[in-house]
N, C-alpha and C positions, 0 to 999 in steps of 0.2 A: 529497604531500598526497593522502590518500585520503578522498574525500567523496561523500556522497549528499545532495542538496538537494531538499527537497519544495517544491511550490508548488501553487496552485490552490484552496486552502481559502477559506472565506468563510461568510457568513451567508445561509441560504436558508430558505424556508418548507417545512413538511411537504409531501411530494410532489415537491419540486424536485430538481434535479440539479446535480452538480459533477463536474469532471474534474480529478483530481489528477495531477501529474507529479512524477517523481523523476529528476533528472539526475545521472549518475555520472561521476566523474573520478578518476584516480589508480590505477585497477586495471581489469583486463579483465573487463567485464561478462559476457562469454561463459562465464566459468568459475563463475558463481554463480547459483543460484536466488535469486529475490527475493521477499520477503514484505512485505505491508502489515499494520501493527498499529495499534491505536488505544487511547487511554487517556483516560478521563473523570476529572475531579477526584475524589479519594478512592476511585477504583477501580483495580484492577489492570489492567495492560496485557493486551490480548487480541489474538489473531491474527484477522485479517480474511480474508486471501487470500494465496496464493503462486503463483508460476509457475516452471516449470523453466527451466534455463539457456538452452535452445534454444527456449523458448516453446511446446513441443508438448504441455504438460500443465499444468493449473491445478487448484486446490482452493479451496474457499470455506467459511467458517464457515456453519453452518445459518442463523444470523440474517441473513445478507446474500445467501444464495444466491438467484439469480433477479433480484436488484436491482443488484448490483455486478459489474463485469467488469474483470479484470486483463489487461494486455497489455504487450508490450515490443517495442522496436526497438533491438536491440543495436548496429546500425551507427550509430545516432544517440545511443547511451548514454542511452536513455530508457526508463523504465517508467511505465505509466499505471494509474490506478484510476478507472474510470468509476462514479460513484455516482448511481443513479437511485432514484426513489420513496423519497426520504429520509424518515426518521422522527426524532422528537425523540431517541430512544434511540441514534441514530447519532452524536450530538454527542460530540466529543472531539478530542484531538490525534492526527493520523494520521502515522505514521512508516513510511518504507520502510527495509528492511534487506537486506543481502547475506547470504545463508545459507550455511553450510558444507556445501553439497550441490549436486549438479547437478539433482536431482529436485525435483518439487513436493512436498517434505516440509515442511509448514508448521511442524512442531515442531522442526526442526533449529536448532542454535545459530546465532545471528547473529554475523557477523564485523565488519560495519560498519553503522552507523546514521546516518540523517539526523537533522536537528534538529527535524523535525515541522512540520506545518501544521494550523492550527485549522479545524475544521469545526463550525459551529453550526447546528442545525436548530430553528427556533423561529418561531412565529406572532406 
């Protein structure tokens, strides 16, 4: 069984924070860059951030740069996305995915996907 399972989503007010987690099982996390994506109802999925397989390089979408932070702990099979200064437009389902690259190349094809966790930013 090859799985990524996201957690940590919820409902927060604008300006609030959330910490999303992605736990991986069934494959060697060390071999994959990891990306976070999000999708709002009626909208196409968009890339948010990605991190290289060894964690030494990261990239962010312009819309979240300076507010979100991606990190990973390969020994614990965990990838995180810290969401700060949240805005209503950050609302959506957030997915983590294992990318077919070792580098922080956010546009690389995803090999494995999680089921998503809902983030809602509303007053």
